[in-house]
N, C-alpha and C positions, 0 to 999 in steps of 0.2 A: 574124714579129716584131710586137709589139703596136704599134698606132698611137696616137700621143699625141693626145688630143681637142683641138680648137680651139674657141675661143669667138668668136662674132660678134654684132653688134647690128644689127637691122633696124629701120628707121623705117617704121612701118605707117601707111597712110592709108586712110581710109574707115571706121574703127571709130566707132560711134555710142553704144556702151554697153558695160557690163562683160560682157554675154553675148557680144558680138562678140569681145572679148579672149579670153574662154574658148574660143570657137569656133576663132579663129586658133591659139591654143595647142594645142588638140587636133589640128588639122590638121598643125602642125609636128611635134608629138610622134609622130605616126604615120608620118612620113617616115623611110625607111630610113637608118640611119646616125646619126640624132639621138638623143643620150643624154638631153638634158633641154631643155625650152623653157619660158620664163616670159614671158608677155605682160602688160605694164603699161598698162592703159587710160589712166591719167592722163598718163604720159609718151609714150604712143602708140609704145612701142618693144618689140621682142621680143629677149630675150637667149637665144641658142641655143648649146648645146654639141653638137658633132657630130664624127664620125670622118672626117677628110679623104678617106680612100679610098672611103668609102661615101656620103657626101653632099658637096655643094658649095654655095657661095652661090647658084648658079643654081637648084639643086633646091629650096633653101629658099624663094627667091622664087616658084618655081612653086607650091609648097604654099600660099603666101599668096595668090597670084592664083587658084588653084583654089577657094580658100575664098570668093572674091568680093571680096577686098580688094587694095590696092596696096602697093608698096614704093617709098619714096623712095631713089633710088640715092645711094650714097656713093662718090665717086671715091677710089681708094686712095692717090693721091699728094697729097691736099689736107690742110691742117692742120685741127686740131680746130675752130679758129675759123671756117675757111672752110666746113667741113661744117655747123657750127651755123648759119652764116649762110644756107646753102642750105636747110636744114630750116625756119628762120624764114621764108624767102621763100615756101616751099611752103605753110607754115601760114597765112601772111598772105593768099596767094591763096585758100586754102580758106575763110578767115574772111570775105573779101570776097564770095565766091560764096555762103556761107551767109547773109550779111546781105542780098544781093540776093534770094535765095529768100524770106527772111523778109518783106522789104518788099513783094514781089509778093503774098504771102499776106495781109499785113495790108491792103494797098490793096483787094484784091478782097473780102476778108471784110467791110471797112467798107461796101462796096456791097451784098453779099449779105445782111447782117444786117437793115438797114431794109426791104429788098424782102421778106424773109421775114416780117417783122412785119405786112405788109399783110394777111396771111391771118388775123391775129388780130382784124381789125376787120370785122364783118359788112357794114357799110355800104360799105366799100372793096371787099369781095369781090364785091358786086353789080355794081360799076362796072368792075372789072378782069377780063379774060379770064384765069382761073387757069391754064388750059392753057398759054397763051403766057407767062405769068409763070414757070411752072415750067421752061419751056424756056430762058427768059432766065437763070434761076438755074443751070440746068445748064451753059449756055455760060460763065458766070462762074466756076463751080466747077472746070471741067475743067483750066484752067491751074494752079489751086492744086494740083490732084491730080497732074497730069502733070509740072509743073515744080518747084513748091515741095516737094511731097511725094514726088517720084519716088524718092528714095533710100530712103525708108522701105519702099517696095514692092519695089524691086530687092533690098534687103538681106534682106527677109522671104522673097523667092523663093529667094535663094541658100541661106538656112537651110533652107528646105523641101526643096531639092534634096539637101541633105546630111543630111536627117533631124534637123535641129536647129532650136531656136527661140531668139530673142533679143528685146530690147526692141522692135525694129522690128516683130516679129511681132505684138505686142500693138497697136501703133499702126495697122499695116496692116489687120489683121483688124477692129479697131474702126471706124476711119474707112471702110474699104472696105465693111463691112456696112451703115453708114448710107448711103453713097453708092449702093450697088446697090439698096437698098430704095427710096431716092428716085428713082433712074433708073427702076425698074419702075413706081412710082407716076406718074411723068411720061409714060412712053410707053404704059402700059396701065392707065389709071385705072379703066376699066370693069370690069376683072378684080377689082379690090378692091371696087367698089361691088356687083357681083353677089353677093359673099360677105358683104355687110353691114359691110365695113371702110372706114375713111376713108383715102383716098389721100393721106396726109400726106407731105411731103417734109422731109428733114433736111440740105439743102445747107449751111445755116448752121453746123450742127454739124460737118460735115466740114471746111469751110474754117476755122472758128474754132479747132478743135482743132489742125489742122496749124500755124496761125499761132502758137498759144500754145506748142506744143512747140518750134517753131523759136525763139521768144523765149527759152525755157529753154536751148536749145542755144547761142544766141548769147552769153548771159550765162555759160554754162558754159565755152565756149571762151575767152571773154575772161578769166575767172578762172584757167583752166588756164595761160594764158600767163604770168600773174603768179606761179604756183607754181614755174616754172622760171627765175624771175629771178635766183636765186643763181648758176646756171651762167653765164648771160649776163653777170652782173656780174663774175665771176671772169675770164671770157675778155676782157672789156673792159679789165681791168687790164694786159694784156700791152702792152709797147712796140711801136710800129708800125715804128720804124727803129732802127738801131744805127750808131754812129760807129766804123768799123773802120779800123785802121792798116794801110795797104798797104805792100809793099816800097818802100823808099826814105823811109819815114816819113810819107808822105802820109795824112791822115785823110779818109775818105770816108763819107758817110751812105748806108747801103744799106737796103733793106726787110728786115725781120726774117727773112723766109723765105730770104734769101740768105746769112745768117750761117752759117759752117761751124765744125766742131770745129777748135780750135787757133787760131782767129782772135784777134787782139789787139784788144780793144775799149776805147774811151775813154768814161769816164762823168764828167760835169761836175756841179757843184752844182745841185740841183733837177731833175735828169733821172732817168728811170726806168732801172733796170738792164735791159739788153736780154734777157739769157738767163742761165743758170747758168754759173758759172766760178770761177776762183781768182785773187785779186789778185796781180799781179806787182809793182806799185810804187804808192806813194801810200797815203793813209789818209783815212777819212771816217767819219761817223756815218750809218748806213743805217736808214731806217724799214722794218721787216719786219712791220708790224702786219697786213698782208693775209695773211701766212703763219702768224703765231703769235698774233695778237690782242694782242700786247704793245705798249703805247703808246710806251714809251721807245725811242728809236733805239739801235742796237747799234753799238758802235765796231768798225771794220774796219781791218785793216792787211795788209801783204804776207803771203801764205800763207793768208789766211782765205777762206772760201767766201762767194760772194754769189749771189743767186737772182733770176731774171728776174721783172720786175713790181714788185720792191721799189723804194723811192724813196730816191735819194741826197740827203742833206740838206746837208752842209757842204762837205767837201773834194772833191777829184777824184782819180780812180785809174784805172789800167788793169788789165784782167783778161784772162786767157786763157780762152776758151770751152771748157767741158768737157761741156756738154749742150745739145742743141738739139731743137726740135720736141716730139714726144711724150715725150721722155725728161726734160724739165725738171720741176722741182718743181711749177710751176703746172699743167702738163699732167697730172701724176700726181694732183694734188688734184682737178682737173676730172673725171678718170677715176673717182676714187674716189666723188665726189659723184654722178656719173651712175650708177655701179653701185649705189650705196646707194639712189638714187631708183627704180631699176628693180627692185630686189630685193623679195621678198615676205616680209612679217612673218608670224609664226605666227598672229597674230590675224586675218589676212586669210583664213585657211582657213575660218573660220566663214562669212564672207561668200561665199566661193567655193562652199561646200557648199550654202548657201541659194539662191544664184543658179542653180546647176545644176538644182535641181528647181522653182525658183520659177515660171518661165514656163509650163511644161506645167501646173503646178497651177492657175495663174491662168486659163489657157484653159479647163480643166475647170470651175472655179468659174463662169466667165462663161457657159459652155454650160448649166450647171445653173440659173443665174439666169434665163436666157432661157426654158428649159423650164418652170420653176416659175411664172414670171409669166405666160407664155403660157396656162398651165393654170389659174391662180388668179385672174387679173385679170378684171374685167368684160369682156364680149364686145367692147363698143365701144372698149375701151382696151387690150385685151390685147396686140396686136401692137406698137403704139407704146411701151407701157410696157416690155414685154419687150425690145425693141430698145434703148431708151434705157439701161436698166440694164445690158444686155449690153455696150454700148459703154463706158459709164462704168467698169465693172469692169476692162475691158482697159486703159483709159487710165490710171487712177489707179495701177495695180499696176506700171507700168514700173520695173524695178529699177535705174535709173541711179544714183540716190543711194547705193544699197547698194554699187555697184562703186566709187564715188568715195570712200567713207568712209575707207578705210585709205590708199590710195596718195597722195592729195592731202596728207594730214597728214604722211606720210613725206617727201614731196618738200619741203615747206616746212621741216620741222625739220632735215633733213640739210643743206639749204642754210644754215640759220641756224647750225647747229653749225659749219660751215666758216668762217663769218664770225668765230666766236669761237675759232678755232684747235682745234676738235674735229672730226676727220675720222672719220665713221662709215662703215665698209666695207660694212655690209649692214643691212637692216631688222631682222633677227633680233637683232643686237647692240643696236640701239636699243631694241627692245621689252624685251629681257631686263634691260637696265640698271635699269629701275624696280623690279625684284624683288630687287635686291641688298640683303643685310643684313649682309654682311661684306666688307671691303676688305683684301686682303693686299698689303702694300707691301714691295718689295725696298728695302733701305736705301741702298746705294751708288748714287748717280746718280738716285735717286728722291726719297727724303727728303732726302739730302744732295746736295752738288754733284757728287760723283763724282771729285773731284780735290783733292789736298792744298792747304791754304792756311795761311799763318802766322797764328796767333791772338795770339801774344805774343812780344815780345823782352824778356827780363829781364836786365839788366846786373848783374854782381856789385857789391859795395860799392866805391865809389870810381871806377866806370866810367860812361861816358856812352853811352847808346843811340844818339844821333845820330852819335857818332864810330865806334861799333862796327859799325853797319849797313853803311856803304860797304866796310869791310874784309871782312866776311862775304860781301857780294854779289860782290866782286872774285873770291873764290875760287870761289864757286858758279857763276859765269858760265862757268867752264871745265868744269863737270860736266854730264852728260846725265841725271843721276838726277832722278826726279819731285820728290823733296823739294828738290833744289837748284833746280829750276824754280820751286817755290813761294816760295823765299827770294828769287829774282831778281824775281818778280812783285811781291812785297811791297816790295822796295827800289825798284822802278820807281814803284810807287804812292805811295811816300813821297818820291819825287823825290830819292833819295840821290845824293850826288856819285859820279862814276865814277872808280874807282881801278883799277890794273893789277896783276894777280897774275902771278908768274913761278914756274917750277919746279913746276907743278902735277902731282900724282900722286894717283890713286885708290887708297884702301886697301880692298881688297875685303871687303865685309861689315861695314865699320866706319865709313868716311867718306872724307875727302879732306884733302890737305895741300898748302900752297903758301907762297910768300913774298910779302908785301905791304909795300912801303916798307922792305925789309931785315929785316922781322920774320917769324919763322916762325909760320904760322897753321894750326891744326888745327880741323876741324869734323866731328863725327860722333857716334857713340853713346858710352856710358860706357866700353865696352871699349877704344875708341881712346885715351881719356885714361889709362886704367889701364896699357895696354901702354907708354905713353910715360912712365909714372911721375909723372903729374900728379895731384896731390891736389885733391879737390873740396871747397871750403869748406862748412861746416855749413849756411850760409844757402842756398846753391844747391842743396845736396842735398835740403833740405827742400822747396824750391820744385819741384824735379824730381819728388819723390814725390807731391806734390799734383797736378801736371799729369798724371802717369801714372795716378793714381786717377780722372781725368776722361777717361780713354781717349784722351789726346793723345800724339803721338810727340814725344820731346824730343831736340833736337840740342844737344850741348855744344860750346862754343867756348873755345879756348885760344890765347893769343898770348904768344910768347916764353917758353913753358913754364909759363904761369900761366892757370888757369881764370878767364875774364873774363865769362861769361854763358851764358844758355840761350835756345834758340829753340823755341817750342811750335808744332807743326804738327798739323793735324787736317783730316779731311774734314768741312767745316763744313755745318751744316744750312741748307737754303735758307730765305730770309726768309719765304716764303709757306707753308711746310710746316705749321707749327704752326696757323695760322689755318684752313687747308684741312681739316686733321684734325679740328679742333674743330667745324667746319661739318658734317662728315660725322657725327660723334658726336651732334651736336644733332638730326640727322635719324633717329636711332635705329640708325645703322650702326656696328658694331663695327670698329675699325681694328686690324689685327694687322701686326707687322713681322717680316720674315725677313732674316737676314744670315749671312754666312759668318764674321763676326767673333766674338771671344770674348765670353762672357756679360757681362763688365765693360763693354766697349765698347757692346754692345747695350743694356744697362740704361741707360747714360748718354745715348745718343741717344734711346732711347724716353722717358726722363724729360724731355728737352728739348722734346719735341713732344706730350707728354700721352698716350702710348700705354701701355696697361696690360699687354697680352699680346704677347709676342715669341718668335720662334724664333732661337736663336743657333747658331753653329758648323754651319750647314747647308751641306753640300756641294752643288755645282751639280746633280749627279745626283739629289739627294734633294729638290729644290725641288717637283717635281711630286708627290712622296709627301706633303709637308706640305699641298699643296693638296687631295689626296684625303682627308687626315685631317680637314680642316675640313668638306669636303663630306659626309663620313660622319657628321658631327654634325648633318646636316640644314640646313646653311647654303647659301645662294646667294652665291657668292664671286666678286668681281671681283678680278683680279690686275693690279697695276701694276708694270712693269718696263721696263728699257732695254737689257739686255745679251743676248748670244747664249745665255748660261747661264740666262736667264729664259724662253726660248722654249718649253721643254716645259711649264712651269707656266702660261704664258699660254695655250697650246693646251688644257690640262687645265681651266682655269678655266671657270666658267659664262659669264663675259665677260672678255676680256683687253684691257687698255689699255696701249699702248706709249707710252713718252715719245719724242716726235719727235726729240730729239737722240740717241737710241739707235741700235742697229744695225738694218739692213734685215731681218735674220732675225726679230728681236723684233717688228717692225712687221708682217711677214707672218703671224706666229702670232696677232696680236692682232685683235680685231674692231673696236677703236676706237684711233686714233692721236691723241695730244695733241701738237700742233705746238709748244707751249711746254714747256720743262722745268719744269713748275709743277703741283703737285698740285691747284690750283684748277680745272684742266681736268677732274679726276675729278668734282668737285662739279658743274661745268657739265654734264657728260655725263649724270650721274644725274638732275639737275633737268630737263634737256631731255627725257629719256626719260619721266619722270613726267608732264610737261605734254603730251607728244605722246600717250601712252597715254590720258590723260584726254580729250584732243580726240578721239581715234579712238572711244572709247566714247560720247562725246556724238554724234559723226557717226552711228554705228550706231543710236543711239537715234532720231535724226531720221529716218533712212532707215526703220527698222521702224515707228515710230509712225505715219507717214503711211499706210503700207500696212495696218498692223494695224487702224487706225481707219477708214481710207478705203474699204477693200474691202467691209466689211459695209454701210456707208452707201451706197456706190455700188450694191450688190446690192439695195438697196431695204428695208434693215432698218427704217428709220424710217417707211416709207410706211403700214403698217397702223395705226400709232399717231398720227402727226402729218400724214399726207398729204404727206410731204416726200420728194422724190427728188433725187439728186445729178446734175445735168445733166453730160453729157460734157464740156462746156466748163469748168465748175468743176473737174471731175476733172483735166482737162489742166493748169489753172492750179496745182492742188495738187501734181501730179506735178512740174511745173517748179520750184515753190517748194522741194520737198524737195532737189532737186540743188543749187539756189542756196544753201539753208541749209547744206548740208554743205561746199560750197566756201568760203563766207564764214566758217564756223566754223574751217576749216583755216587760212585766211589770217590769223586772229588770232594764230597762232604766229609770225608775222613780227615781232610786238612782244616776243618772248621776249628777256629780258636776264638773264644769270647774276647770282646774289646776290653782293654785295660781301663779301669776306672780313672 
């Protein structure tokens, strides 16, 4: 029997660069039973899909450890917030440790640098015993090497054992070469002199490079913690306690972790809703902005769903708990954001391919640089010049910025999308959205509200709408038909007086009949009145024809055997649909509508929102075929839908966007979920995608430009013309700046705001 794959997420510690992430990924991928592994350097997480019978979490951890890295343990019975708190604690400890290493390196480098400069002054060299000075510099440099820079060398050694190279390889070889040369010049200066070479030392180079690289890592780690702020902010929204009603009616405040399914929870004005549930009694307005991005509170009454972390504004209510822990809406949003931040965008493949060959190539370039300068430089300067250029090439070429270019932008943008009610399931969907040139919209529930609503009540001549509405509502309250519910909602909104209907009976396929205040009332289609022999006045008949031409459903009302009015019912267009569609069209995107309704209805709705092209009378099983038809025209199509019958088309689309109020099936098939039932979310998703891709391209430019321009200069390209060489210390500063530039540029996405409709 086939085993169903399982997916787990490992929190990796000890990674220092994108090459480390690639190395961990390779080690996990080679583990028996692992089907796929993706390691994200920015989030420091590995997402692994494996077969339970062939691999276990223990074997996955072993693969990471064998690769020379660690795994932060996740206790299975802890909540997402507790796990995140533990990860944050571990990262805070690592950050403090990194800062200590940095300050030790800085402190000693500040001593080493001025002592090294004494060698530049001939008068001072005559007074100072250079041999003892070199030993003093050696003593000061060793703590920098063995404490501050230790992880660079252990990481490089782990890579060497596994026949792999990473960024630390470049740092270790560069600073190690400078240190070993200096050590040889310190302990055996005569060997150099006998060969006509100057026994120069480069302890300042070793110490300063390590200090500068650690500075870059401190800034990098600080910026990386800011990119994950979206998840922390979402988790921070959760209520800490809940007021649970115990047997006997006693209300007790308990920690949120102790709330169980079926508990009755009390929510008072100004309090957060503890978890997901259904209101049993009471009513209120609830601020759901953290879920949907919608600023206006939503009216809630008995039978309505409420969600954890939303804010109760006015009234109080009690609700039965239906979901707790990882099953709540908030937890699912956090999970989606985590998965999206950990996923790999197709544009990342370019960086991955470059990183895979980059380090070995740089090592070869550095060796060639050393050989050429040792051969071409003047005898008295050949070894120092060759060594300095060799080290500079290795240092400036560190591909850290290249590895951060894509994932940091993805992390920030997915978090920002969640703030605006746009949940991006994976990085591929985020990247693909910027290429969309056609949006295919399902009509019902997407452009329209998806439920009937009364648009007009037209009384016959001599009748009063205010007196007619309570009579109609009294009959319709007895019916369960969707059109009847629309009439009742309309009457309630108009605050119509409550009357009582008796003798209710449903007339199948035609309408309903009852008695109100002793008068017989009929409500239904035209056939109902015809069967009862009730004539329709010419005035009402003309109005009915006009409404039918507008694709509205008409209910005919008769009292005491006389036609007294019409009720127009339609699935009304959402207030924001036309503005959102216009915004898409302004961006050069064609908007196409698809519906199962007849061409007349389709044309009417399309005209209301400014859509030129539409497909009418499309059966559910044919929706995917219409999607393929558009794709065959060379279009990149985004599909927006909300129902089960939209799922095939959502899956077929280049990118699927599901309306959050829709079905779970639709949301599973889509790459992006819109938490609001509002097409403005489509505009937000596409604009966010465009800005993210623009940021990623800028990041890749920053990463490549430093290396492209820096490596030739570090190799000594300018020396024959201007006598200029790039010192290893300046190379280290440039390398650190490239990473900081990429991270800073990604953080600019935190200022993203969707355009106003």
